[in-house]
N, C-alpha and C positions, 0 to 999 in steps of 0.2 A: 241803639237804645237812646231815648230822648233824654233831655236834660233833667226832666222831672224824675227820671228813674236812675239818676246817678248814684253809684255806690258811695256811701259815706265812709271816709277813711279817717275818722276822728280818732286820733291816737291819744286818748286822754291819759291812760295809765296802763302799764304792763311791766312785766319783768324785762322785756327788751322789745324794741320795735324796729328791728332791721338794721341794715347796713347802708351806708351812704357816703357821700363826699367825693370830691376830686382827689385822688390819691397819687402820690408821687413815688417813684423808685429812685433810690440813691446809690451812687457808686462811690464808696468810701475813699477809693484811691484818687479820684479826680475831683470829688466834690460837686460834680455836675448832677443835675436833676432832670429826669425825663418822665414824660407821661406814661403811665402803665396802661396797656390796652386791655388786658384781661385781669380783673380783680381777683384777689384770693377768695376762696369759697370755703365756708364751714361745711363739714359733712352733713348732707341733707339740706343745704341751702338755708334760706331765711327761716323756714319752718323748723329746721334742725337747731338753729340758734335759739329760737323761742322755746323749744322743748327742753334743750339743755339748761337754759337759765331758769326755766320754771322748776326743773328738778333740783337745781343746785344752789338757788338763792333762797336764803331765809331772811325775812324782814326783821331787822334788829329790834329787840324789845325797847331800847331807849328811844328809838325813832318812833315806834308805835305809841309809846306813852306820851311823847311830845307832839304827836300827830304831824310828823314831818313827812312830806311827800315831794316828789320831783324827779328830775332826770340827771343822772351822773353821766358825763361824757368822757369816755375812755379812748385813749389812743395806744396803739402798739404796733410793732413790726412783725410781719410774717416772713420768715426767711425762705430760702430756696428749698428747704426740706419740709416746710410747713409748720415749723416751730414758732412759738410766740415769744417775743422778748421786748424789753424796754417799755413796759406798761406804765402809762402815766394818766393821771386824772386831769383832763383839760377843763372840765367844768365840775366844780364841787357843790354839793348841796347840804351835806351833813356828814361829819366824820365817820360814823358807823355805816352809813349808806355808801359812802365812797369806798370804804374798806371792803364791804360785802361785794360791791361790783368788781373791784380789783381781784378779790379772791376767786370769784367765779371765772373771770377771764384767765387767771393762772391755771385753773383746773381744766381748761379746754383741751380737747385732743388736737392732733395735728390737722392743719388746714390744707386745702389744695393751694399751692403757691400761686401768686400772681405771675403774669408773664408779660414781656414786652417783645414784640415781634417774634413770638413763639418761644422765647427763651425765659426760663424761670428768673424771677427778680425779687430781691429783698424789698418788701413793700410796706409802706406806712398805711395803717388802717384805723378808722375811727368807728366807735360803736356807742350809741346812746343806750343807756340802761335805765329804764324808768321804774320808780317805786310808787305804789299806790296802796292805801289802806283797804282798797277793795280786793286785795289779794289777786287771784288769777282771773278775775272777771274779764278784763280786757285782753288777756292772753287768749281766752276762748273766742272772744270777739274777733281778734286778728286771724285766728285759725279759720274762722268763718269767712273772713274777707279773702284769704288766700284761696279757699275752695271755690268761692264765688267767682273769682277772677279766672279760675281754671274751668268754669262751667260745671262744676260738681255741686249742683244745687242741693241735693239731698244731704250730702255731708256738711255743706255750709249751714243748712237748717239745724243740724244736730248741734253745731258749736254755738250758733246764735241762741239756740234754746238753752244751752248750758249757761251762757252769760246772763240770760234773762232770769233763770232760776236763782242765780247768785245776786242779781240786782234787778228787781222787777221794774225799776224806773229807768233802766238803761234804754232810752228811746232809740238810740242808733241801732241797737240789735233788733228791735221791733221793725224799724224802717227797712233794714237790710234783709231780715227774714221775709218780710213782705215782698221784697224784690225777688227773692228766690221763688216764692210761691207763684208770683206773677210770671216769671220766666218759665215755670213748669205748667202754666195754663190754669192755675188754681186761684182765680181772682177773689173767690169767696174768703179763703184763708188770708190772702194778701190784704184785703180790705180790713179784716179783723186786726191784723198787726198794724196797719197804717193808722187805724183809728186809735189804737193804744199809743202809738208814737205821737199822734197829735195831742192826746190827753196829757202826755208828759212834756209837751212843749215843742214838738217838732214843727217848725214853721216852713219846712221845705216840702212837706207832703201834701199840701192843699191841692195842688194841681193834679196829682195822681188820684186823690180821693174824688175830685170833681170829674175826672175822665173815666175812671174805672169802677167807681163805687157808688153810683147813683142808685 
């Protein structure tokens, strides 16, 4: 796929947007730290994390009234049984949002433990939890991104469409839904979406419009 058809991964706002960072495993008896080869995994992977947080996070009313948005960064340990402990807020944005993110992490089921050289290890993990007054719009967007990356274009279109219905000016969803149609050989629908994306300020789509939508 050429550069002009690069999938947008614009993570503006959502209940959570994935797992990341270089994580270390600690041995309490020696104090030594070693790199973990295999990271802990939430049941269902990244999509499972997104769905869990979508179902279990409620946007606090005081944050809504004060129009507070942003990303809370949480750290915690996943032990060798998959249990979570030592939950901390690494990056705070607002007290009630911090508390809501911590509460959701406390509610999580057991994870698949991380391993080092095939052996289960107590692992430090960080998770950014985003809050946006657009509610679940970007959660649907990210579901679309995941299906796009898996080549499941029809399912990706379904989620990009849901995010567009929630916010008709979400140009990234038009852009990416157009990519799905293009991959499926339907440039007529792709061009409709790309023109919508351009209308709402997408400056990355001009080359695709020029090449495929004359």
